[in-house]
N, C-alpha and C positions, 0 to 999 in steps of 0.2 A: 504494500500500500504506500509506504513512504517513498519507495522508488518511483511509483507511478506519479505521485504528487510532485516529486522533484523533477521528473521528466516534463510534466505539464507546466510547471513553473518556468523551467528553462525554455520551453517552447514559446511561452508568452513573452519572456524577456528578450530573447534573441531577435525576433522581428522588430521589437520596439527599439532595440539598440542599433540595428542595422538600417532602419528606415531613415531615409534622408529627406529633408525638406527640399522643396523646389529651389529655394534660395541657396542651399548648400550645393545642389546639383548644378546650378547655373554659374556659381562663383568661379570655377576654372575657366569658363567661357569668357566671362567679363574681365578676368585677369589679363587676358591677351587682347581681347577685342574692345575693351573699355567699359567701365561701369555705367556710363551714361550713353553708350552707343557710339562713342568716338575712341578709336584706337590711338594709343600713344606709342605703339610698338611698330618698329620699322617693318615694312612690307607685310603688315597684318591688316586686313580690311576692317574698317569701321562697319558695324552691323546695324546701327540705329536706323529705324524706320525701313529696314529692308523688307520687301514684300514677302508675306508668309508663303505663298506658293513657290517662289524662287528658293527661299531658305529651306523649305521642306524638301525640295528636290535635291539641293546640295547636301543636306544632312543625310538623306537616304543614300546618295552616291558615295559619301564618305563611309557610311556604315557598311555598305556592300562592297567597298573598295573599287567602285567604278571610277572614282576620283581618288588618287593616291597622294596623300600627305600624311605621313605616319602619325604625327600628334593628333590630327583630326580623326584618322581612322581608329586610333586607340580610344579617343574620347567618345566616339559614337557607337562602338561595337556592341555595347550592352543596352543601347536605347531601343525601346519598343516603338512601333509605329505611333502609338499614342504619345510617347515621349517626344518624338520628332515633331508632331503637331503642336504640342505644348510649347516646346522651345521656339518653334517658328512663329507662333502667335505672340509669344512674349517679345521676341526680337522686333516684330512688326510694330509693337506698341511703344518701343523705346524712342526717345527723341532722335530726330535726324541729326547727323553730324554737322557741325558748323564748318564753313569754308575757312581758309586762312584769313587772318585779319586784313592783310593787304589785298587790295582789289586786283593786283596783278599788273604786269607790264602790258600796256594797251596793244602793242604790236603783237606780242605772243597770244594775248587773248583773242585778237582778231583772227590770227592764223588758226588757232585752235577751233574757234567757232566755225570758220570756213571749212575746216577739215571735217568737223562734226556734221555739217550740212552735206558736204560733198560725198561722204561715205555713209550717209543716212543714219548716223548714230542717233540723231534726234527723231528718227522714225520709230525704230524698235524700242528705244529707251525713253521715248516721249520727248517733246520739245524742251521740257525743263529737266530732262534726264532723271526723272523720278521713277522710271521703270514701269512695267505693267505685267501683271500675271506672273509668268515664269521668266521674265526678262528683268535683270536686276536694276535696282536703283544705283546709279553711279554718281549722281550729283554730290559734290562735296566729299567724295571719297578721297582717301590718302593719295597724294600725287605719286609717291614712290610705288605704292601698290598698283595703281592704275598703269603706270609705265611698265612695271614688271609683267603684269597680266597681259597687257596689249602685246608686249614683246613675245610672250609665250604663245599667244594665239598666232602671231606672225610666223614664228619658227615651228609652229605645229607641235609644240611640246606640252601645251595645255589642252586637255581634251574635255570638251563639254558633252552635252547630250545631243548636239548636232554640229555640223561643220560650218555653220554660217559665219562665225567670228573668224575662223581661219581664212575663209574666202574674202571677207571684208578687209582683213589686215594684210593680206598678201601684197598689194601694191604700195602700202604705206611704209615710208622710210623711217629709220630710227629717229631722225630729227623731227619728223612729223609726229611720231609717237610721243616724243617729249613735249611738243606743243599741245597735242591733244590732251595728254594727261594734265598738263599745267592748266589748261582751260577748264576741263571737267571738274578738277579739284576745287575750282573757284566759283563754280556755278552756285548761285544762291538760291 
């Protein structure tokens, strides 16, 4: 009888001790991506106000290793589909990242804006670069992350769930990538 009571008591204690609150589970994400949705970590995206459908797809791809970045693959491997939705919804409600305080060099801003129109970035990502559905919000994203990501699409080393970005970035030069990232990072 004592043994049965001890086993039952242990069974009740273990789940309570191992149960994590959502805040505890999201803390590692916010440590890299920013507590208020704005990353302060080099080459790490700001997630604030990112659209839930886009985030859900990305988290799923990391969990299933369809997109490989070991820290994210490790962080997502134990997440259920419901967890992915909960995290995606939370991220969508975070404040959008703020652009750099400076308005930017007018000549670079003009070149970047022209490139965005020429390559129709403002079509898929919306005229204000806020994204739509499964297309990410890129307005006010970290400039270094934008440049890195655009370069990876150009070199075909970053794989998404379709090849449209590799096609778009094919003719874009490194100098143009720098101007495009500079402009988009400052979109208000």
